[in-house]
GUVO-941305 format. One record per residue: residue number from 0; residue in three letters; chain; x, y, z of N, C-alpha, C in turn. Coordinates in pm, whole numbers. Example, Ala and Ser with C-alpha at 12.3 -4.5 7.8 and 13.67 -1.06 7.14 Angstrom:
+-----+------+-------+--------+--------+--------+--------+--------+--------+--------+--------+--------+
|  nr | rest | kette |     nx |     ny |     nz |    cax |    cay |    caz |     cx |     cy |     cz |
+-----+------+-------+--------+--------+--------+--------+--------+--------+--------+--------+--------+
|   0 |  Ala |     A |   1319 |   -569 |    780 |   1230 |   -450 |    780 |   1320 |   -330 |    780 |
|   1 |  Ser |     A |   1285 |   -225 |    708 |   1367 |   -106 |    714 |   1290 |      3 |    787 |
+-----+------+-------+--------+--------+--------+--------+--------+--------+--------+--------+--------+
END
This chain:
+-----+------+-------+--------+--------+--------+--------+--------+--------+--------+--------+--------+
|  nr | rest | kette |     nx |     ny |     nz |    cax |    cay |    caz |     cx |     cy |     cz |
+-----+------+-------+--------+--------+--------+--------+--------+--------+--------+--------+--------+
|   0 |  Met |     A |  15976 |  14783 |   6633 |  15849 |  14721 |   6663 |  15860 |  14569 |   6663 |
|   1 |  Glu |     A |  15980 |  14520 |   6667 |  16004 |  14376 |   6656 |  15974 |  14305 |   6787 |
|   2 |  Ser |     A |  15933 |  14178 |   6776 |  15912 |  14087 |   6889 |  15811 |  14140 |   6991 |
|   3 |  Asn |     A |  15693 |  14173 |   6943 |  15584 |  14213 |   7029 |  15461 |  14130 |   6994 |
|   4 |  Leu |     A |  15352 |  14160 |   7056 |  15229 |  14085 |   7034 |  15124 |  14170 |   6961 |
|   5 |  Phe |     A |  15169 |  14260 |   6874 |  15077 |  14344 |   6799 |  14989 |  14258 |   6709 |
|   6 |  Asn |     A |  14867 |  14305 |   6686 |  14778 |  14237 |   6592 |  14694 |  14342 |   6520 |
|   7 |  Gly |     A |  14616 |  14298 |   6424 |  14533 |  14390 |   6347 |  14608 |  14443 |   6225 |
|   8 |  Asn |     A |  14558 |  14551 |   6169 |  14617 |  14611 |   6049 |  14736 |  14699 |   6083 |
|   9 |  Val |     A |  14830 |  14710 |   5990 |  14940 |  14805 |   6003 |  14884 |  14944 |   5976 |
|  10 |  Pro |     A |  14903 |  15039 |   6067 |  14848 |  15173 |   6044 |  14911 |  15238 |   5920 |
|  11 |  Ser |     A |  14827 |  15288 |   5832 |  14879 |  15353 |   5712 |  14954 |  15482 |   5747 |
|  12 |  Glu |     A |  14932 |  15536 |   5865 |  15001 |  15657 |   5909 |  15152 |  15637 |   5917 |
|  13 |  Leu |     A |  15197 |  15511 |   5928 |  15342 |  15486 |   5927 |  15406 |  15535 |   5798 |
|  14 |  Gly |     A |  15329 |  15544 |   5693 |  15379 |  15594 |   5565 |  15416 |  15740 |   5568 |
|  15 |  Lys |     A |  15378 |  15812 |   5673 |  15413 |  15954 |   5688 |  15550 |  15972 |   5753 |
|  16 |  Leu |     A |  15609 |  15864 |   5801 |  15740 |  15871 |   5866 |  15849 |  15861 |   5759 |
|  17 |  Val |     A |  15858 |  15963 |   5676 |  15940 |  15957 |   5555 |  16090 |  15944 |   5580 |
|  18 |  Asn |     A |  16136 |  15965 |   5702 |  16279 |  15951 |   5731 |  16316 |  15813 |   5784 |
|  19 |  Val |     A |  16219 |  15724 |   5796 |  16247 |  15588 |   5845 |  16336 |  15515 |   5745 |
|  20 |  Glu |     A |  16442 |  15455 |   5796 |  16535 |  15379 |   5713 |  16522 |  15229 |   5735 |
|  21 |  Arg |     A |  16480 |  15188 |   5854 |  16463 |  15046 |   5886 |  16324 |  15026 |   5943 |
|  22 |  Leu |     A |  16250 |  14933 |   5886 |  16117 |  14899 |   5935 |  16113 |  14749 |   5958 |
|  23 |  Ile |     A |  16108 |  14711 |   6085 |  16107 |  14570 |   6120 |  15972 |  14539 |   6183 |
|  24 |  Leu |     A |  15891 |  14469 |   6107 |  15758 |  14430 |   6154 |  15760 |  14285 |   6198 |
|  25 |  Gly |     A |  15877 |  14231 |   6228 |  15900 |  14098 |   6282 |  15790 |  13995 |   6266 |
|  26 |  Ala |     A |  15788 |  13902 |   6355 |  15690 |  13793 |   6353 |  15571 |  13830 |   6440 |
|  27 |  Tyr |     A |  15475 |  13892 |   6379 |  15356 |  13937 |   6448 |  15234 |  13865 |   6396 |
|  28 |  Asn |     A |  15123 |  13912 |   6443 |  14994 |  13866 |   6394 |  14925 |  13977 |   6318 |
|  29 |  Leu |     A |  15002 |  14059 |   6249 |  14944 |  14168 |   6171 |  14870 |  14110 |   6052 |
|  30 |  Thr |     A |  14757 |  14167 |   6020 |  14670 |  14113 |   5916 |  14625 |  14223 |   5821 |
|  31 |  Gly |     A |  14541 |  14187 |   5727 |  14487 |  14282 |   5631 |  14582 |  14306 |   5516 |
|  32 |  Gln |     A |  14553 |  14405 |   5438 |  14638 |  14442 |   5325 |  14763 |  14513 |   5375 |
|  33 |  Phe |     A |  14874 |  14493 |   5305 |  14996 |  14568 |   5334 |  14968 |  14712 |   5293 |
|  34 |  Pro |     A |  14983 |  14810 |   5382 |  14944 |  14947 |   5350 |  15027 |  15007 |   5236 |
|  35 |  Leu |     A |  14958 |  15051 |   5133 |  15026 |  15114 |   5020 |  15099 |  15240 |   5063 |
|  36 |  Ala |     A |  15056 |  15302 |   5171 |  15121 |  15424 |   5221 |  15267 |  15399 |   5259 |
|  37 |  Leu |     A |  15302 |  15274 |   5291 |  15441 |  15244 |   5328 |  15535 |  15256 |   5208 |
|  38 |  Thr |     A |  15481 |  15256 |   5088 |  15566 |  15275 |   4970 |  15616 |  15419 |   4962 |
|  39 |  Asn |     A |  15565 |  15509 |   5047 |  15614 |  15647 |   5054 |  15746 |  15658 |   5129 |
|  40 |  Leu |     A |  15788 |  15552 |   5194 |  15911 |  15555 |   5274 |  16032 |  15545 |   5182 |
|  41 |  Ser |     A |  16063 |  15653 |   5115 |  16166 |  15652 |   5010 |  16308 |  15636 |   5064 |
|  42 |  Lys |     A |  16330 |  15657 |   5194 |  16464 |  15639 |   5253 |  16482 |  15499 |   5312 |
|  43 |  Leu |     A |  16380 |  15417 |   5299 |  16384 |  15283 |   5357 |  16496 |  15200 |   5294 |
|  44 |  Asn |     A |  16584 |  15144 |   5379 |  16689 |  15056 |   5327 |  16678 |  14914 |   5380 |
|  45 |  Glu |     A |  16586 |  14893 |   5477 |  16566 |  14758 |   5530 |  16419 |  14741 |   5568 |
|  46 |  Leu |     A |  16358 |  14634 |   5517 |  16221 |  14599 |   5552 |  16216 |  14451 |   5583 |
|  47 |  Ile |     A |  16175 |  14421 |   5706 |  16163 |  14282 |   5750 |  16021 |  14262 |   5801 |
|  48 |  Ser |     A |  15956 |  14157 |   5752 |  15818 |  14132 |   5791 |  15785 |  13985 |   5779 |
|  49 |  Ser |     A |  15723 |  13930 |   5882 |  15665 |  13795 |   5880 |  15530 |  13807 |   5948 |
|  50 |  Asn |     A |  15425 |  13815 |   5870 |  15292 |  13839 |   5924 |  15188 |  13758 |   5850 |
|  51 |  Asn |     A |  15066 |  13797 |   5863 |  14954 |  13728 |   5800 |  14876 |  13822 |   5710 |
|  52 |  Phe |     A |  14946 |  13891 |   5623 |  14880 |  13984 |   5532 |  14796 |  13909 |   5431 |
|  53 |  Thr |     A |  14705 |  13980 |   5368 |  14624 |  13923 |   5260 |  14652 |  14003 |   5134 |
|  54 |  Gly |     A |  14630 |  13940 |   5021 |  14644 |  14011 |   4895 |  14784 |  14004 |   4837 |
|  55 |  Arg |     A |  14810 |  14098 |   4750 |  14935 |  14101 |   4674 |  15044 |  14180 |   4744 |
|  56 |  Met |     A |  15166 |  14157 |   4699 |  15280 |  14234 |   4748 |  15267 |  14377 |   4698 |
|  57 |  Pro |     A |  15324 |  14472 |   4770 |  15318 |  14612 |   4725 |  15410 |  14636 |   4606 |
|  58 |  Asp |     A |  15388 |  14746 |   4538 |  15477 |  14789 |   4430 |  15604 |  14843 |   4496 |
|  59 |  Phe |     A |  15718 |  14795 |   4455 |  15845 |  14832 |   4519 |  15910 |  14956 |   4460 |
|  60 |  Gly |     A |  15848 |  15019 |   4362 |  15909 |  15129 |   4288 |  15964 |  15244 |   4370 |
|  61 |  Gly |     A |  15900 |  15277 |   4483 |  15945 |  15390 |   4563 |  16059 |  15361 |   4658 |
|  62 |  Trp |     A |  16099 |  15236 |   4669 |  16202 |  15197 |   4765 |  16338 |  15180 |   4698 |
|  63 |  Lys |     A |  16384 |  15281 |   4630 |  16509 |  15274 |   4553 |  16632 |  15252 |   4640 |
|  64 |  Gln |     A |  16627 |  15289 |   4769 |  16740 |  15274 |   4860 |  16743 |  15137 |   4927 |
|  65 |  Leu |     A |  16639 |  15058 |   4907 |  16624 |  14931 |   4979 |  16741 |  14837 |   4953 |
|  66 |  Gln |     A |  16801 |  14788 |   5061 |  16912 |  14693 |   5053 |  16870 |  14554 |   5101 |
|  67 |  Lys |     A |  16782 |  14550 |   5200 |  16742 |  14423 |   5258 |  16589 |  14415 |   5258 |
|  68 |  Leu |     A |  16537 |  14313 |   5191 |  16393 |  14292 |   5184 |  16363 |  14149 |   5224 |
|  69 |  Glu |     A |  16306 |  14134 |   5343 |  16268 |  14002 |   5394 |  16118 |  14007 |   5424 |
|  70 |  Met |     A |  16041 |  13945 |   5339 |  15896 |  13939 |   5358 |  15853 |  13793 |   5353 |
|  71 |  Gln |     A |  15926 |  13709 |   5427 |  15895 |  13567 |   5428 |  15773 |  13539 |   5514 |
|  72 |  Ala |     A |  15697 |  13439 |   5474 |  15578 |  13393 |   5547 |  15486 |  13509 |   5583 |
|  73 |  Ser |     A |  15462 |  13596 |   5488 |  15378 |  13713 |   5514 |  15239 |  13702 |   5452 |
|  74 |  Gly |     A |  15206 |  13588 |   5391 |  15072 |  13568 |   5340 |  15043 |  13626 |   5203 |
|  75 |  Phe |     A |  15144 |  13677 |   5134 |  15121 |  13739 |   5004 |  15085 |  13634 |   4898 |
|  76 |  Glu |     A |  14999 |  13674 |   4805 |  14954 |  13588 |   4696 |  14983 |  13657 |   4563 |
|  77 |  Gly |     A |  14976 |  13577 |   4456 |  14992 |  13634 |   4322 |  15137 |  13639 |   4280 |
|  78 |  Ser |     A |  15165 |  13729 |   4189 |  15301 |  13738 |   4133 |  15383 |  13843 |   4207 |
|  79 |  Ile |     A |  15514 |  13832 |   4190 |  15607 |  13931 |   4244 |  15600 |  14052 |   4151 |
|  80 |  Pro |     A |  15580 |  14172 |   4205 |  15572 |  14290 |   4119 |  15700 |  14308 |   4035 |
|  81 |  Ser |     A |  15683 |  14343 |   3910 |  15800 |  14364 |   3822 |  15889 |  14477 |   3871 |
|  82 |  Ser |     A |  15834 |  14566 |   3955 |  15913 |  14677 |   4008 |  16027 |  14629 |   4099 |
|  83 |  Leu |     A |  16025 |  14502 |   4136 |  16136 |  14447 |   4214 |  16267 |  14464 |   4138 |
|  84 |  Ser |     A |  16262 |  14455 |   4006 |  16383 |  14467 |   3925 |  16444 |  14608 |   3930 |
|  85 |  Leu |     A |  16371 |  14706 |   3985 |  16423 |  14843 |   3997 |  16507 |  14864 |   4122 |
|  86 |  Leu |     A |  16511 |  14766 |   4210 |  16582 |  14780 |   4337 |  16729 |  14747 |   4320 |
|  87 |  Ser |     A |  16801 |  14835 |   4256 |  16941 |  14810 |   4220 |  17035 |  14805 |   4340 |
|  88 |  Asn |     A |  16994 |  14853 |   4457 |  17079 |  14849 |   4576 |  17055 |  14725 |   4662 |
|  89 |  Leu |     A |  16963 |  14639 |   4620 |  16925 |  14523 |   4698 |  17042 |  14425 |   4712 |
|  90 |  Thr |     A |  17071 |  14385 |   4837 |  17176 |  14285 |   4863 |  17116 |  14156 |   4918 |
|  91 |  Glu |     A |  17000 |  14166 |   4987 |  16935 |  14049 |   5045 |  16787 |  14048 |   5008 |
|  92 |  Leu |     A |  16739 |  13931 |   4964 |  16599 |  13915 |   4927 |  16548 |  13781 |   4976 |
|  93 |  Asp |     A |  16441 |  13783 |   5057 |  16379 |  13660 |   5104 |  16228 |  13677 |   5094 |
|  94 |  Leu |     A |  16167 |  13607 |   5001 |  16022 |  13609 |   4983 |  15964 |  13470 |   5006 |
|  95 |  Ser |     A |  16036 |  13386 |   5078 |  15996 |  13247 |   5096 |  15868 |  13233 |   5180 |
|  96 |  Phe |     A |  15804 |  13120 |   5164 |  15685 |  13082 |   5239 |  15568 |  13178 |   5222 |
|  97 |  Asn |     A |  15550 |  13229 |   5103 |  15432 |  13304 |   5064 |  15356 |  13219 |   4964 |
|  98 |  Lys |     A |  15254 |  13270 |   4904 |  15177 |  13197 |   4803 |  15198 |  13262 |   4668 |
|  99 |  Leu |     A |  15324 |  13280 |   4631 |  15359 |  13350 |   4508 |  15359 |  13255 |   4390 |
| 100 |  Glu |     A |  15327 |  13310 |   4272 |  15322 |  13230 |   4150 |  15356 |  13318 |   4032 |
| 101 |  Gly |     A |  15366 |  13256 |   3917 |  15394 |  13332 |   3795 |  15543 |  13343 |   3769 |
| 102 |  Glu |     A |  15578 |  13438 |   3685 |  15718 |  13456 |   3646 |  15797 |  13532 |   3752 |
| 103 |  Ile |     A |  15925 |  13498 |   3760 |  16017 |  13569 |   3848 |  16066 |  13691 |   3772 |
| 104 |  Pro |     A |  16061 |  13810 |   3834 |  16108 |  13931 |   3765 |  16256 |  13921 |   3727 |
| 105 |  Asp |     A |  16295 |  14002 |   3633 |  16432 |  14009 |   3586 |  16522 |  14067 |   3696 |
| 106 |  Phe |     A |  16629 |  13998 |   3729 |  16723 |  14044 |   3831 |  16847 |  14109 |   3769 |
| 107 |  Glu |     A |  16844 |  14139 |   3642 |  16961 |  14192 |   3571 |  17015 |  14320 |   3633 |
| 108 |  Asn |     A |  16928 |  14408 |   3684 |  16973 |  14535 |   3740 |  17009 |  14528 |   3888 |
| 109 |  Ile |     A |  16992 |  14411 |   3948 |  17020 |  14396 |   4092 |  17157 |  14330 |   4106 |
| 110 |  Met |     A |  17260 |  14405 |   4073 |  17396 |  14353 |   4067 |  17458 |  14324 |   4203 |
| 111 |  Arg |     A |  17406 |  14385 |   4310 |  17464 |  14369 |   4443 |  17402 |  14253 |   4522 |
| 112 |  Leu |     A |  17302 |  14188 |   4466 |  17232 |  14081 |   4536 |  17327 |  13968 |   4571 |
| 113 |  Asp |     A |  17341 |  13938 |   4701 |  17428 |  13826 |   4739 |  17354 |  13720 |   4821 |
| 114 |  Thr |     A |  17230 |  13749 |   4863 |  17150 |  13650 |   4935 |  17010 |  13647 |   4874 |
| 115 |  Leu |     A |  16975 |  13528 |   4823 |  16844 |  13510 |   4761 |  16780 |  13387 |   4819 |
+-----+------+-------+--------+--------+--------+--------+--------+--------+--------+--------+--------+
END
C-alpha cells in the first residue's frame, strides 16, 4: 500500500489479515487513531508508517515477531508503550519526529537492535 494518495482512517478490518508479515503504510495522509485491531497481526515482522495519526502509540505486545518498526512522523503523542521492551527480535527502530515524551522503555531484552 506504499506510495499512494490514500487518506482517512486505516480500516480496522486489516487486523483480520493474520498472515500479513509486512505492512507498509508509507507516507500517506492517513489520519485518526492507529487501529488497535492491527495488534492482532501476530506474524508481522515489518511495520513502516509515516502518517498523521492522533493519540498514543499502540501496545506492541502482540508483535513478538517484529524485526523492523518505523513509525516516524506519524503524529503519535505521549509515552512509548513499555511493551516495546518485549520485542526481542527487533533489529531496526525509528520513532523519530513524533510528539513522544516521558521515559524511554528498557531495551535490555532487545539484543538484536542495530539501528535506533
